[in-house]
Backbone as JSON Lines, residues from 0, in Angstrom:
{"i":0,"aa":"M","n":[53.42,71.95,103.01],"ca":[54.11,70.86,103.51],"c":[55.56,71.58,103.17]}
{"i":1,"aa":"A","n":[56.24,71.53,104.23],"ca":[57.71,71.62,103.93],"c":[58.66,70.83,103.64]}
{"i":2,"aa":"K","n":[59.71,71.43,103.04],"ca":[60.96,70.75,102.92],"c":[61.9,70.78,103.71]}
{"i":3,"aa":"L","n":[62.6,69.55,103.78],"ca":[64.05,69.88,104.69],"c":[65.1,70.06,104.12]}
{"i":4,"aa":"S","n":[66.09,71.17,104.14],"ca":[67.08,71.86,103.67],"c":[68.15,70.8,103.52]}
{"i":5,"aa":"S","n":[69.18,70.62,102.47],"ca":[70.02,69.82,102.34],"c":[71.33,69.88,103.22]}
{"i":6,"aa":"T","n":[71.28,71.35,103.81],"ca":[72.41,71.56,105.11],"c":[71.73,71.74,106.2]}
{"i":7,"aa":"K","n":[72.58,71.91,107.28],"ca":[72.12,71.91,108.35],"c":[72.34,73.6,108.73]}
{"i":8,"aa":"Y","n":[71.87,74.1,109.74],"ca":[71.71,75.45,109.82],"c":[73.05,75.93,110.38]}
{"i":9,"aa":"P","n":[73.5,77.0,109.66],"ca":[74.71,77.56,110.09],"c":[75.18,78.1,111.15]}
{"i":10,"aa":"G","n":[76.59,77.38,111.55],"ca":[76.99,77.96,112.68],"c":[78.06,77.03,113.11]}
{"i":11,"aa":"D","n":[78.51,77.28,114.18],"ca":[79.9,76.25,114.72],"c":[78.97,75.05,115.91]}
{"i":12,"aa":"W","n":[78.39,74.22,115.17],"ca":[78.14,73.45,115.81],"c":[78.44,72.01,116.59]}
{"i":13,"aa":"E","n":[79.48,72.05,115.83],"ca":[80.43,70.81,116.29],"c":[81.01,70.79,117.37]}
{"i":14,"aa":"Y","n":[81.42,69.68,117.96],"ca":[82.23,69.51,119.14],"c":[83.54,69.15,118.66]}
{"i":15,"aa":"H","n":[84.46,70.04,119.21],"ca":[85.79,70.28,118.89],"c":[86.66,69.0,119.58]}
{"i":16,"aa":"P","n":[87.28,68.39,119.45],"ca":[88.1,67.3,120.06],"c":[88.77,67.87,121.08]}
{"i":17,"aa":"G","n":[88.78,67.32,122.2],"ca":[89.75,67.45,123.37],"c":[89.13,69.0,124.15]}
{"i":18,"aa":"E","n":[87.62,69.42,123.25],"ca":[87.01,70.69,124.2],"c":[86.05,70.54,125.2]}
{"i":19,"aa":"E","n":[86.31,70.96,126.3],"ca":[85.32,70.73,127.69],"c":[83.74,71.04,126.98]}
{"i":20,"aa":"F","n":[83.09,70.22,127.68],"ca":[81.97,69.95,127.32],"c":[81.0,71.57,127.44]}
{"i":21,"aa":"T","n":[81.39,71.84,128.75],"ca":[80.73,73.55,129.19],"c":[81.01,74.36,128.25]}
{"i":22,"aa":"V","n":[81.97,74.53,127.38],"ca":[82.49,75.14,126.13],"c":[81.44,74.78,125.17]}
{"i":23,"aa":"K","n":[81.71,73.63,125.0],"ca":[80.3,73.5,123.55],"c":[78.88,73.83,124.04]}
{"i":24,"aa":"L","n":[78.94,73.63,125.06],"ca":[77.33,73.79,125.82],"c":[76.89,75.29,125.44]}
{"i":25,"aa":"A","n":[77.94,75.94,126.14],"ca":[77.94,77.83,126.05],"c":[77.52,78.17,124.75]}
{"i":26,"aa":"R","n":[78.53,77.69,123.96],"ca":[78.46,78.16,122.42],"c":[77.2,77.72,121.56]}
{"i":27,"aa":"D","n":[76.53,76.25,121.86],"ca":[75.54,76.13,121.27],"c":[74.34,76.78,122.11]}
{"i":28,"aa":"E","n":[74.2,77.37,123.24],"ca":[73.09,78.04,123.98],"c":[73.11,79.7,123.37]}
{"i":29,"aa":"E","n":[74.54,79.87,123.18],"ca":[74.53,81.43,122.53],"c":[73.91,81.39,120.89]}
{"i":30,"aa":"Q","n":[74.44,80.64,120.53],"ca":[73.53,80.53,118.94],"c":[72.19,80.2,119.21]}
{"i":31,"aa":"L","n":[71.87,79.42,119.83],"ca":[70.3,79.38,119.8],"c":[69.4,80.57,120.37]}
{"i":32,"aa":"K","n":[70.24,80.96,121.16],"ca":[69.63,82.34,121.88],"c":[69.51,83.42,120.76]}
{"i":33,"aa":"Q","n":[70.55,83.25,120.02],"ca":[70.52,84.44,119.03],"c":[69.38,84.13,117.89]}
{"i":34,"aa":"I","n":[69.02,82.91,117.79],"ca":[67.91,82.47,116.43],"c":[66.75,83.02,117.25]}
{"i":35,"aa":"I","n":[66.33,82.16,118.83],"ca":[65.37,82.81,119.28],"c":[65.28,84.73,119.27]}
{"i":36,"aa":"D","n":[66.13,85.31,119.54],"ca":[66.18,86.81,119.71],"c":[66.15,87.23,118.27]}
{"i":37,"aa":"N","n":[66.1,86.64,117.2],"ca":[65.82,87.27,115.69],"c":[64.8,86.8,115.08]}
{"i":38,"aa":"Q","n":[63.86,86.08,115.74],"ca":[62.57,85.34,115.1],"c":[61.66,86.23,114.27]}
{"i":39,"aa":"P","n":[61.05,86.34,113.28],"ca":[59.87,87.23,112.77],"c":[59.02,86.75,113.92]}
{"i":40,"aa":"K","n":[58.09,88.15,113.74],"ca":[56.29,88.31,114.21],"c":[55.7,87.2,113.58]}
{"i":41,"aa":"S","n":[54.6,86.77,114.34],"ca":[53.72,86.2,113.73],"c":[53.22,86.56,112.5]}
{"i":42,"aa":"D","n":[52.99,87.69,112.42],"ca":[52.48,88.47,111.3],"c":[53.4,89.1,110.11]}
{"i":43,"aa":"A","n":[54.55,88.7,110.41],"ca":[55.31,89.24,109.29],"c":[55.28,88.56,108.01]}
{"i":44,"aa":"V","n":[55.73,89.23,106.99],"ca":[55.34,88.73,105.6],"c":[56.37,87.61,105.4]}
{"i":45,"aa":"S","n":[57.57,87.51,105.72],"ca":[58.53,86.07,105.48],"c":[58.85,85.72,107.21]}
{"i":46,"aa":"L","n":[58.55,84.42,106.74],"ca":[58.8,83.13,108.05],"c":[60.13,82.97,108.22]}
{"i":47,"aa":"V","n":[61.12,83.26,107.6],"ca":[62.6,83.15,107.74],"c":[63.03,83.73,108.91]}
{"i":48,"aa":"G","n":[63.59,82.45,109.42],"ca":[64.26,82.69,110.81],"c":[63.77,82.26,112.31]}
{"i":49,"aa":"A","n":[62.3,81.65,111.95],"ca":[61.39,81.17,112.48],"c":[62.01,79.83,113.3]}
{"i":50,"aa":"L","n":[62.08,79.71,114.44],"ca":[62.47,78.47,115.27],"c":[61.52,77.57,115.59]}
{"i":51,"aa":"L","n":[61.44,76.31,115.34],"ca":[60.49,75.25,115.57],"c":[61.3,74.41,116.26]}
{"i":52,"aa":"A","n":[60.49,73.67,117.15],"ca":[61.16,72.59,118.49],"c":[60.45,71.66,118.45]}
{"i":53,"aa":"F","n":[60.49,70.6,118.26],"ca":[59.61,69.35,118.47],"c":[60.13,68.48,119.41]}
{"i":54,"aa":"P","n":[59.32,67.91,120.13],"ca":[59.95,66.97,121.31],"c":[60.23,65.69,120.56]}
{"i":55,"aa":"E","n":[61.66,65.43,121.45],"ca":[62.48,64.01,120.67],"c":[63.22,63.57,121.81]}
{"i":56,"aa":"G","n":[63.18,62.05,121.95],"ca":[64.03,61.62,123.37],"c":[63.78,62.47,124.65]}
{"i":57,"aa":"D","n":[65.1,62.78,124.7],"ca":[64.79,63.77,126.24],"c":[65.1,65.18,125.8]}
{"i":58,"aa":"G","n":[64.88,65.84,124.91],"ca":[65.22,66.98,124.52],"c":[64.5,67.26,123.58]}
{"i":59,"aa":"Y","n":[64.87,68.3,122.58],"ca":[63.84,68.74,121.47],"c":[64.53,68.28,120.11]}
{"i":60,"aa":"A","n":[64.1,68.32,119.23],"ca":[64.85,68.78,117.33],"c":[64.47,70.42,117.12]}
{"i":61,"aa":"Y","n":[65.54,70.77,116.99],"ca":[65.35,72.06,116.39],"c":[65.64,72.25,114.95]}
{"i":62,"aa":"Y","n":[64.64,73.2,114.31],"ca":[64.79,73.53,112.83],"c":[64.54,74.84,112.89]}
{"i":63,"aa":"V","n":[65.25,75.7,111.72],"ca":[64.76,77.07,111.58],"c":[64.16,77.3,110.08]}
{"i":64,"aa":"V","n":[63.23,77.99,109.71],"ca":[63.02,78.55,108.63],"c":[63.66,79.3,107.61]}
{"i":65,"aa":"V","n":[64.34,78.63,106.63],"ca":[65.35,79.27,105.75],"c":[64.78,79.55,104.53]}
{"i":66,"aa":"K","n":[63.5,79.38,104.3],"ca":[63.21,79.76,102.94],"c":[61.41,79.83,103.04]}
{"i":67,"aa":"D","n":[61.01,80.83,102.43],"ca":[59.61,81.02,102.42],"c":[58.81,80.23,101.48]}
{"i":68,"aa":"K","n":[59.17,79.93,100.33],"ca":[58.73,79.49,98.94],"c":[59.77,78.67,98.23]}
{"i":69,"aa":"P","n":[59.74,77.37,98.27],"ca":[58.67,76.48,98.87],"c":[59.19,76.68,100.34]}
{"i":70,"aa":"L","n":[58.48,76.54,101.34],"ca":[58.57,76.49,102.64],"c":[59.64,75.46,103.41]}
{"i":71,"aa":"T","n":[60.89,75.94,103.73],"ca":[62.14,75.18,103.87],"c":[62.78,75.25,105.32]}
{"i":72,"aa":"V","n":[62.93,74.16,105.98],"ca":[63.34,74.41,107.27],"c":[64.98,73.32,107.36]}
{"i":73,"aa":"A","n":[66.03,73.91,108.2],"ca":[67.25,73.56,108.03],"c":[67.22,73.16,109.21]}
{"i":74,"aa":"W","n":[67.79,71.81,109.88],"ca":[68.15,71.39,111.0],"c":[69.1,71.86,111.67]}
{"i":75,"aa":"V","n":[68.87,72.2,113.05],"ca":[69.73,73.0,114.08],"c":[70.56,71.8,114.89]}
{"i":76,"aa":"P","n":[71.69,71.5,114.86],"ca":[72.39,70.28,115.53],"c":[72.58,70.7,117.15]}
{"i":77,"aa":"Y","n":[71.64,71.05,117.71],"ca":[71.88,71.46,118.96],"c":[72.28,70.22,120.03]}
{"i":78,"aa":"L","n":[73.28,70.7,120.86],"ca":[73.62,69.77,121.72],"c":[73.32,68.17,121.63]}
{"i":79,"aa":"D","n":[72.47,67.33,121.88],"ca":[72.38,66.01,121.14],"c":[72.01,65.95,119.97]}
{"i":80,"aa":"E","n":[71.79,67.02,119.43],"ca":[71.82,66.53,118.0],"c":[70.16,65.87,117.37]}
{"i":81,"aa":"W","n":[69.33,65.99,118.31],"ca":[67.98,65.2,117.95],"c":[67.36,65.64,116.75]}
{"i":82,"aa":"Q","n":[66.84,64.91,116.12],"ca":[66.2,65.04,114.6],"c":[64.71,64.43,114.49]}
{"i":83,"aa":"A","n":[63.95,65.46,113.84],"ca":[62.54,65.11,114.1],"c":[62.13,63.77,112.66]}
{"i":84,"aa":"D","n":[61.26,63.07,112.8],"ca":[61.05,62.57,111.8],"c":[60.54,63.05,110.65]}
{"i":85,"aa":"E","n":[60.83,62.35,109.2],"ca":[60.32,63.39,107.76],"c":[59.08,63.49,108.02]}
{"i":86,"aa":"C","n":[58.05,62.87,108.28],"ca":[56.94,63.03,108.35],"c":[56.28,64.09,109.11]}
{"i":87,"aa":"T","n":[57.06,64.63,110.42],"ca":[56.76,65.77,111.11],"c":[57.1,67.08,110.38]}
{"i":88,"aa":"I","n":[58.38,66.87,109.6],"ca":[58.97,68.18,108.76],"c":[57.89,68.21,107.73]}
{"i":89,"aa":"R","n":[57.35,67.2,107.05],"ca":[56.53,67.68,105.83],"c":[55.21,67.88,106.15]}
{"i":90,"aa":"G","n":[55.0,67.59,107.48],"ca":[53.4,68.39,107.99],"c":[53.78,69.63,108.52]}
{"i":91,"aa":"V","n":[54.66,70.51,108.25],"ca":[55.01,71.69,108.87],"c":[54.24,72.41,107.76]}
{"i":92,"aa":"T","n":[53.41,73.38,107.95],"ca":[52.67,74.38,106.78],"c":[52.97,75.7,107.42]}
{"i":93,"aa":"E","n":[52.92,76.79,106.44],"ca":[53.12,78.16,107.01],"c":[51.68,78.68,107.81]}
{"i":94,"aa":"A","n":[51.03,77.88,107.95],"ca":[50.03,78.29,109.15],"c":[50.14,77.76,110.75]}
{"i":95,"aa":"Y","n":[51.36,76.66,110.61],"ca":[51.61,76.03,111.45],"c":[52.41,76.92,112.21]}
{"i":96,"aa":"V","n":[53.87,77.3,111.43],"ca":[54.52,78.26,112.21],"c":[54.25,79.68,112.38]}
{"i":97,"aa":"R","n":[53.1,80.09,111.77],"ca":[52.44,81.43,112.31],"c":[51.8,81.03,113.6]}
{"i":98,"aa":"Q","n":[51.06,79.93,113.92],"ca":[50.64,79.79,114.85],"c":[51.8,79.5,116.14]}
{"i":99,"aa":"A","n":[53.04,78.66,115.79],"ca":[53.93,78.58,116.99],"c":[54.43,79.75,117.25]}
{"i":100,"aa":"L","n":[54.78,80.8,116.41],"ca":[55.17,82.31,116.54],"c":[54.22,82.83,117.74]}
{"i":101,"aa":"K","n":[53.0,82.73,117.51],"ca":[51.85,83.43,118.28],"c":[51.85,82.78,119.73]}
{"i":102,"aa":"R","n":[52.2,81.39,119.78],"ca":[52.25,81.13,121.18],"c":[53.45,81.51,121.61]}
{"i":103,"aa":"K","n":[54.51,81.57,121.29],"ca":[55.91,82.08,121.61],"c":[55.44,83.5,122.17]}
{"i":104,"aa":"E","n":[54.82,84.39,120.97],"ca":[54.79,85.6,121.89],"c":[53.4,85.68,123.05]}
{"i":105,"aa":"F","n":[52.64,84.9,123.22],"ca":[51.62,85.05,124.31],"c":[52.54,84.48,125.43]}
{"i":106,"aa":"W","n":[53.51,83.71,125.41],"ca":[54.07,83.42,126.54],"c":[55.32,84.39,126.75]}
{"i":107,"aa":"K","n":[55.74,85.0,126.09],"ca":[56.81,85.86,125.97],"c":[56.26,87.21,126.98]}
{"i":108,"aa":"K","n":[54.71,87.34,126.8],"ca":[54.11,88.4,127.24],"c":[53.69,88.01,128.72]}
{"i":109,"aa":"G","n":[53.96,86.75,129.36],"ca":[53.44,86.28,130.48],"c":[52.3,85.42,130.69]}
{"i":110,"aa":"G","n":[51.87,85.03,129.37],"ca":[50.63,84.04,129.49],"c":[49.42,84.82,129.54]}
């Protein structure tokens, strides 16, 4: 069972007053790409850095594993800042994270 971190995932996720939307979009996409590019492998000892995405509204709620024991995830306030229900977060287990990483590895190879 995962816990939700009391702080959001670090980064510059805020909208800055007067900022063009395209600037925030590019910044958020670059930060998310960095998270994706630095995820652990499914067989890694530590799962810290694994990105989880849960369908919400017209997009996804994103979370990153920030601690292995107890399994803890931090919310990533990407673009529309969707958040998953608490019961979804509580249902995340180490096995779930490893399976999610395996699926990503499978599709990265071309399916």
